[in-house]
Structure formats: C-alpha cells, structure tokens
C-alpha positions in Angstrom: -132.1 -47.7 -10.6 -129.3 -46.0 -12.5 -128.2 -44.0 -9.5 -128.5 -47.0 -7.1 -126.3 -49.1 -9.4 -123.8 -46.3 -9.6 -123.8 -46.0 -5.8 -123.3 -49.7 -5.4 -120.2 -49.5 -7.7 -118.8 -46.6 -5.6 -119.6 -48.5 -2.4 -117.9 -51.7 -3.4 -115.0 -49.8 -5.0 -114.5 -47.9 -1.7 -114.5 -51.2 0.3 -111.9 -52.6 -2.1 -109.7 -49.6 -1.8 -110.1 -49.6 2.0 -109.0 -53.3 2.1 -105.9 -52.5 -0.1 -105.1 -49.6 2.3 -105.4 -51.8 5.4 -103.2 -54.5 3.8 -100.6 -51.8 3.1 -100.8 -50.6 6.7 -100.4 -54.2 8.0 -97.5 -54.8 5.7 -95.8 -51.6 6.8 -96.5 -52.4 10.5 -95.0 -55.9 9.9 -91.9 -54.5 8.2 -91.5 -52.0 11.1 -91.8 -54.8 13.7 -89.3 -57.0 11.9 -86.9 -54.1 11.5 -87.3 -53.2 15.2 -86.9 -56.8 16.3 -83.9 -57.3 14.1 -82.2 -54.1 15.3 -83.0 -55.0 18.9 -81.6 -58.5 18.4 -78.4 -57.3 16.9 -77.9 -54.8 19.7 -78.6 -57.5 22.3 -76.2 -59.9 20.7 -73.6 -57.2 20.4 -73.9 -56.3 24.1 -73.9 -60.0 25.0 -70.7 -60.7 23.0 -69.0 -57.6 24.6 -69.8 -59.0 28.1 -69.0 -62.6 27.4 -65.9 -62.2 25.3 -64.1 -59.3 27.0 -60.4 -59.5 27.8 -59.0 -62.5 29.7 -56.2 -60.8 31.6 -53.6 -62.7 33.5 -54.8 -63.2 37.1 -52.8 -61.6 39.9 -52.8 -64.9 41.7 -53.6 -68.5 40.9 -53.8 -71.8 42.7 -51.9 -73.4 39.8 -48.3 -73.2 38.8 -47.3 -70.5 36.3 -44.0 -70.1 34.5 -42.5 -68.1 37.3 -42.9 -71.1 39.7 -40.7 -73.3 37.4 -38.6 -70.8 35.5 -35.4 -72.1 37.2 -35.9 -75.5 35.6 -37.2 -74.6 32.1 -35.9 -71.9 29.8 -38.1 -70.5 27.1 -37.9 -68.0 24.2 -40.6 -65.3 23.8 -41.9 -64.6 20.3 -44.6 -62.6 18.7 -46.7 -62.9 15.6 -49.6 -61.1 14.0 -53.3 -62.2 14.0 -55.9 -59.9 12.5 -53.9 -56.7 13.4 -53.0 -57.8 16.9 -49.6 -59.1 18.0 -49.9 -62.4 19.9 -47.4 -63.4 22.5 -45.9 -66.9 22.2 -43.4 -69.0 24.0 -41.0 -71.7 22.7 -39.8 -74.5 25.0 -37.7 -77.6 24.4 -34.4 -78.7 22.8 -32.9 -77.2 19.7 -32.8 -80.6 18.1 -36.4 -81.8 18.5 -38.2 -84.7 17.0 -41.4 -82.6 16.4 -43.2 -79.4 17.3 -46.2 -79.5 19.6 -48.5 -76.4 19.3 -50.8 -75.9 22.3 -54.1 -74.0 21.9 -55.5 -72.9 25.3 -59.0 -72.8 26.7 -61.1 -69.7 27.0 -60.3 -67.5 30.0 -56.8 -68.8 30.2 -53.5 -68.4 28.4 -50.4 -70.2 27.5 -49.3 -70.4 31.1 -52.5 -72.2 32.0 -51.0 -75.2 30.3 -47.4 -74.8 31.5 -47.4 -78.4 32.9 -48.3 -79.8 29.5 -45.8 -77.6 27.7 -42.9 -78.8 30.0 -44.2 -82.4 29.8 -43.7 -82.4 26.1 -40.5 -80.5 26.2 -39.0 -83.1 28.6 -39.7 -85.8 26.1 -37.8 -84.2 23.3 -40.5 -82.1 21.6 -40.2 -78.4 20.7 -43.3 -76.7 22.1 -45.1 -73.5 21.0 -47.6 -72.2 23.4 -49.2 -68.8 22.9 -51.9 -66.4 24.2 -54.9 -66.0 22.0 -56.3 -62.6 21.0 -57.3 -60.6 24.1 -55.8 -63.2 26.4 -53.0 -62.7 29.0 -50.1 -60.9 27.3 -51.5 -60.7 23.7 -53.0 -57.7 22.2 -56.7 -57.3 21.7 -59.6 -55.5 23.4 -61.3 -58.9 24.0 -61.2 -62.6 23.0 -63.9 -61.8 20.4 -65.8 -65.1 20.4 -65.8 -68.9 20.1 -64.4 -68.9 16.6 -61.4 -66.8 17.4 -59.3 -69.7 18.6 -59.0 -71.3 15.1 -58.1 -67.9 13.6 -55.3 -67.4 16.1 -54.1 -71.0 15.6 -54.0 -70.5 11.9 -51.8 -67.4 12.5 -49.5 -69.4 14.8 -49.1 -72.1 12.2 -48.4 -69.5 9.6 -45.6 -68.2 11.8 -44.2 -71.7 12.2 -44.2 -72.2 8.4 -42.2 -69.1 7.9 -39.7 -69.8 10.7 -36.5 -71.4 9.4 -36.0 -73.6 12.4 -39.6 -74.6 13.2 -40.8 -75.3 9.6 -38.6 -78.3 9.4 -40.4 -80.1 12.2 -43.5 -82.3 12.0 -46.4 -80.4 13.6 -48.5 -81.9 16.4 -51.5 -80.1 18.0 -52.8 -80.2 21.5 -55.9 -78.2 22.5 -58.4 -77.9 25.4 -62.0 -76.6 25.2 -61.8 -73.5 23.1 -58.5 -74.9 21.9 -60.0 -78.4 21.5 -62.3 -77.0 18.9 -59.5 -75.1 17.2 -57.1 -78.1 16.8 -59.8 -80.1 15.1 -61.3 -77.3 13.0 -57.8 -76.2 11.8 -57.8 -79.3 9.6 -60.0 -77.4 7.3 -57.1 -75.0 6.6 -54.1 -75.6 4.4 -51.5 -76.7 7.0 -49.5 -79.9 7.2 -50.6 -81.5 10.5 -49.1 -84.8 11.6 -51.6 -85.4 14.4 -54.0 -83.5 16.7 -55.4 -84.2 20.2 -58.6 -82.4 21.2 -59.5 -82.4 24.9 -63.1 -81.4 25.8 -63.6 -79.6 22.5 -67.1 -78.4 21.3 -68.2 -79.4 17.9 -69.2 -76.0 16.6 -69.5 -72.4 17.9 -73.2 -72.2 17.0 -74.1 -75.4 18.8 -72.1 -74.1 21.8 -73.7 -70.7 21.9 -77.3 -72.1 21.5 -76.6 -74.5 24.4 -75.4 -71.6 26.5 -78.5 -69.4 26.0 -81.1 -72.2 26.3 -81.8 -71.6 30.0 -82.0 -67.8 29.7 -83.9 -67.5 26.4 -85.9 -70.7 26.2 -87.7 -71.1 22.9 -86.9 -67.5 21.9 -83.4 -68.7 21.1 -84.7 -70.2 17.9 -86.0 -66.8 16.8 -82.6 -65.3 17.6 -80.7 -68.1 15.8 -80.5 -66.3 12.3 -79.2 -63.1 14.0 -76.6 -64.9 16.0 -75.5 -66.7 12.8 -75.3 -63.4 10.8 -73.4 -61.8 13.7 -71.0 -64.7 13.8 -70.5 -64.5 10.1 -69.8 -60.8 10.2 -67.2 -61.3 12.9 -65.4 -64.4 11.7 -66.2 -65.0 8.0 -65.5 -68.5 6.9 -64.4 -69.6 10.4 -67.9 -68.7 11.9 -69.6 -72.0 11.4 -67.0 -74.6 11.1 -67.9 -78.0 12.4 -65.1 -80.0 14.1 -66.6 -83.3 13.0 -66.8 -82.1 9.3 -63.2 -80.7 9.4 -61.9 -84.0 10.9 -63.5 -85.8 8.0 -61.8 -83.6 5.4 -58.5 -85.4 6.1 -57.1 -88.7 7.2 -54.9 -86.9 9.8 -54.8 -88.9 13.1 -57.1 -87.2 15.6 -57.6 -88.2 19.3 -60.8 -86.9 20.9 -60.8 -87.0 24.7 -63.9 -86.1 26.8 -65.2 -86.3 30.3 -68.6 -88.0 30.6 -69.7 -85.5 33.3 -68.4 -82.3 31.6 -70.7 -79.5 32.7 -69.2 -76.9 30.3 -69.1 -78.9 27.0 -71.7 -81.6 27.4 -70.3 -85.0 26.4 -73.6 -86.1 24.8 -74.8 -82.8 23.5 -72.4 -80.2 22.1 -69.0 -81.9 22.3 -67.0 -83.4 19.4 -67.5 -86.7 21.2 -71.3 -86.3 20.8 -70.8 -86.4 17.0 -68.6 -89.5 17.0 -71.0 -91.4 14.8 -70.6 -88.8 12.1 -66.8 -88.9 12.0 -65.6 -91.1 9.1 -61.9 -90.3 9.4 -60.3 -93.8 9.7 -57.6 -92.4 11.9 -59.8 -90.8 14.5 -59.8 -92.2 18.0 -62.0 -91.6 21.0 -61.4 -91.9 24.8 -64.1 -91.2 27.3 -63.1 -90.5 30.9 -65.8 -91.5 33.5 -63.9 -91.9 36.8 -65.0 -89.5 39.5 -62.5 -86.7 39.9 -61.4 -87.0 36.3 -64.5 -86.8 34.2 -65.3 -83.1 34.2 -64.2 -80.2 31.9 -60.9 -79.3 33.4 -59.9 -82.3 35.5 -59.3 -84.7 32.7 -55.6 -84.2 32.7 -55.2 -83.6 36.4 -53.9 -86.3 38.8 -57.0 -88.0 40.1 -55.2 -88.8 43.4 -55.3 -85.1 44.1 -59.0 -84.6 43.3 -60.0 -84.5 47.0 -57.3 -81.9 47.7 -58.4 -79.7 44.7 -62.0 -79.8 46.1 -60.8 -78.9 49.6 -59.0 -75.9 48.2 -62.1 -74.8 46.3 -64.3 -75.3 49.4 -61.8 -73.4 51.5 -61.8 -70.4 49.2 -65.6 -70.4 49.1 -65.7 -70.4 52.9 -63.3 -67.4 53.0 -65.4 -65.6 50.5 -68.5 -66.2 52.5 -66.8 -65.1 55.7 -66.0 -61.7 54.2 -69.1 -61.2 52.2 -67.3 -61.8 48.9 -64.7 -59.1 49.5 -61.7 -60.9 51.0 -59.1 -58.4 52.4 -55.8 -58.3 50.5 -53.7 -59.6 53.4 -56.1 -62.6 54.0 -56.1 -63.4 50.3 -52.3 -63.4 50.1 -52.0 -65.7 53.1 -54.6 -68.0 51.7 -52.9 -68.3 48.3 -49.5 -68.8 50.0 -50.9 -71.8 51.8 -52.0 -73.6 48.6 -49.7 -76.4 47.3 -49.5 -75.3 43.6 -47.5 -78.3 42.5 -50.1 -80.6 43.9 -52.9 -78.7 42.4 -51.2 -78.7 39.0 -49.9 -82.3 38.9 -50.9 -84.0 35.6 -52.3 -87.5 35.4 -49.5 -89.7 34.0 -52.0 -92.1 32.4 -53.7 -89.3 30.5 -50.5 -87.7 29.3 -49.1 -91.1 28.3 -52.1 -91.7 26.1 -51.4 -88.3 24.4 -47.7 -89.0 24.1 -48.2 -92.5 22.7 -50.7 -91.2 20.2 -48.2 -88.6 19.0 -45.3 -91.1 18.8 -47.4 -93.5 16.7 -48.4 -90.7 14.3 -44.7 -89.7 13.9 -43.8 -93.3 13.1 -46.3 -93.8 10.4 
C-alpha cells in the first residue's frame, strides 16, 4: 500500500507537470502567432501605404485648364515653405491690397493647379489667394504624399508661413478645401491659428473612417482585426494629427464652417464617412450645410463644375475610354496628343456660378461679422 500510494502521488504529480508544460507551450505558440500576425500586418500596411500614397506628380497632359493656359491673364508669385523637412511649392494670386487671404487645400492626387479656376475666381473678387502643392504632390518635395493625415500637417505649415509673412499676416484668413483638403480645412481648427471662416467640399470626417471604408471590400471582416495595427501605423506616421475628427475639431471653435457634399459621392460617401454624415454631432452654432443632389453635380468632383457642361464632360470621358479600348490601353503618343488637343479645356473647367456664389457669400458674411 505504501508503494502504491507513493506511485499515485508520482503519477498525479507527473500529470500536473505535464499540464503546466502544455499550457506553457500553448502560451508560447499563441505569443509566436500574435507576433507573426502583428509583423505580417505591419508589413502589409506599410506596403499598402507605399502603393496608395506614392508621389502625385504633375500629369503631362490634362483635360482641365492649368496655369499655363491662363498665365497671360493672371500673374502669380511663387513661394516655398518647409513642412516636415520638405520644401512645399506655393503660389500667390490677387491684388496687393486685398480684403482677405484665401488658402486653398487641394485634393489627393492633384496639386495647386488642379484648383486654378477657384484661385482665379477668388483673386478676381479682391482676395489674395495662396494655393500650394502638398508633400509629394506636383512641384513640392517628398517621396510620396504619405497618407490621409498629411494634408492638415501641410496646411498647418502653410498657415505658419502666412503668420510669419509681413504682408500676409495682416489679412483675415479664409480656408477652402476639397476632399483631402476638405478634411484639412475642418481639422485645422484644432490647431492654434486665427481662422475667419472655412469651406469644406466633399471632406471625409476622419482618416481612420476613410481607410476602413476603403478596405472593406478587399478585407471584409478581417479589417476589424487589422484596425489596431492601422491605428498604430497612423499614429507612428502622423502623431497627434493621426486620428483627428473633423466634426470634433469644428466643435472646438465657433468659427463659421460651410460643409458642402454631393449626395451621390462615390469616393467620400455622403451618408457614411463624410463630414456631412456627422452633421448631427456638430454643435458649432456657425456651421452650415449644403447638400447637392442634382444629376451632374452631386458626385465627388463635379460639385463645383458647371452642370450645363456635365454631358460634355461625360462625352470626353467616354471618348477617352473608347480610344483606350481601341489601342488595348496603350494609346500611341501621336493619337493621345491629337485627342487632348481636341478637348475644350475651358468648357471642362468651367465652375458653377451658383456653387461659387454660395462660397463667396459665406466668406463675405464671415468677414462682416
């Protein structure tokens, strides 16, 4: 009996040690899996950011007017200012004696010249205008555009330049931004700048909301597992600017803000990720909202275009698609040059007077308060 009892103790002690050993193995395996998944996630996110947010170089040709097309009618002064180690290219338009300064923040994939019609519209009405190329865009330095939060960092740098310029710092500051820039002109209200009014066109509410909306079709439910890694990556890239919410930033001040959004926007969904989608959360008493729902003027980039030319713009797009199909996606240089030469750039670029009048009137009322 003595030996049997001793053997039982050894047997149960052995089982207990084996269980402890198995638990350790499982914990180690779990840790290894988490580390591997985390490393794989960060590598995937890094590669995705490199692909999505590479340089946005100036296109060789465009169907819209650029400065060269109207240079004979509008003079401008080129400037440069630093943003996180890169020199950004900027352009000043308008009279020497101006009633205010309009700073334009452009959309992703474009540059200052993408909004040349808006810049000259404001300049003709007595405003000084500063338009600039964000990091990695057009004529500014930078290996890439970095990400969705970069636009507010570059806008902060532009406003810092304004505040140290003897001529510009005397003027009230008005902001106009579209898409990437639409988020920036709202989120910059979190920063310490004196802003008289801001107009946000088709702006997303937050970079994280926008990114998660982009990846939902490719990643499905897996995107929720990747959310913490995307958040950490964003934080590492952009610090405090990483997770700014436009709605929350608008609520931090009583600065007049006009939110303009197309109801059929396929890039920044009106009812999903746009600032407009968060309208009920915005408590700033001076915030105003305009939804555009008319066909030909309710998308992402046609809000400010003349709706009477919507059919022509579609014809141009269809014509290029047909040419691409004809040559298997590789249109010969000569054919491409002839096609672009046949496009009426002025007609493609014409702004909607009603839209711009809404913006102009909003600015005027803010200046009069």
